[in-house]
N, C-alpha and C positions, 0 to 999 in steps of 0.2 A: 834793361837791353831786353831781350828775350828769346827762343829760342824756338826747339821741337818738344812740343807738347803741349806748348802755349797757349792758351787763349787769349786774342787780344781785341777788341771793341773797344771803336768811334762814334761817340755821339750828337747834337746839335741836339742845347739846352735850346727850344724855341724863346720858350719867356724872353732870356738875356740875347739872344743870340750870337752865346756861346759854345765851344766845339772844343767838344772833353776827353780822356783817353781812360781803358782802361783794362786791365789784365789779369786772368781767373778771376773774375768775378768782382776786383778791389779798385776803386777812383780813382784814376792817375793822378789826378783835378785838370783843369780848363788849361790849354794848351793857346788857346785867339780867341781873345775877348772882345766883344763884341761886332759881330760877324759884319758886313754892311749888308742892312735890308732886301736893298739889292737881290745877292744873291739869294738871299735865304726863298725872296718870293720867286725867282730865277729854276731852284734850283740847286742844288748837293748832289754828285755821286758820287758812291764809292767808286776805289779804284785801290788795287794792293799792283806794289812792286817785291820785286826779290829778285836778290844778287845770286840765288843756291837752287838747286831744283830738289829741294824736296817739295812735299807735295801738301799742298791747304785746303782746309777746305772750308766755306763761305759760308753766314746762317744772315742772310736777309726774311731774318722771321719764322720761318717754317717748324723751328722749333725754337721749344725756350731758349731766352740770351740765360748767358751767366751770367750774369748780371742784371742784379734787380731791380729793374728802371723802373718800375709802382711804387719801391722803398726810395731809391733814387728824388723822384717826382716829389713824394710826400713832407718829404729829409729839406727838398728845395724853393719847398709851399707853392708848385707847378700844378696841384689840384687848386689854388687859393681863387 
């Protein structure tokens, strides 16, 4: 669950083709394993769906991410 003030992130591990989520900078685990290569090559696009009147803010990388993506890459062996 998440609510007002929470920071929710979604990422694609290109090396393993797995999609993961994070909340307030903490890795929550992989939600989808082995995404079809054709989808990765065609492109995946972020989408937000809400049933609320609360404002949201979206960061496509113009500000530092709350999740430590570089640290995650090192731990996952993505830089090997």
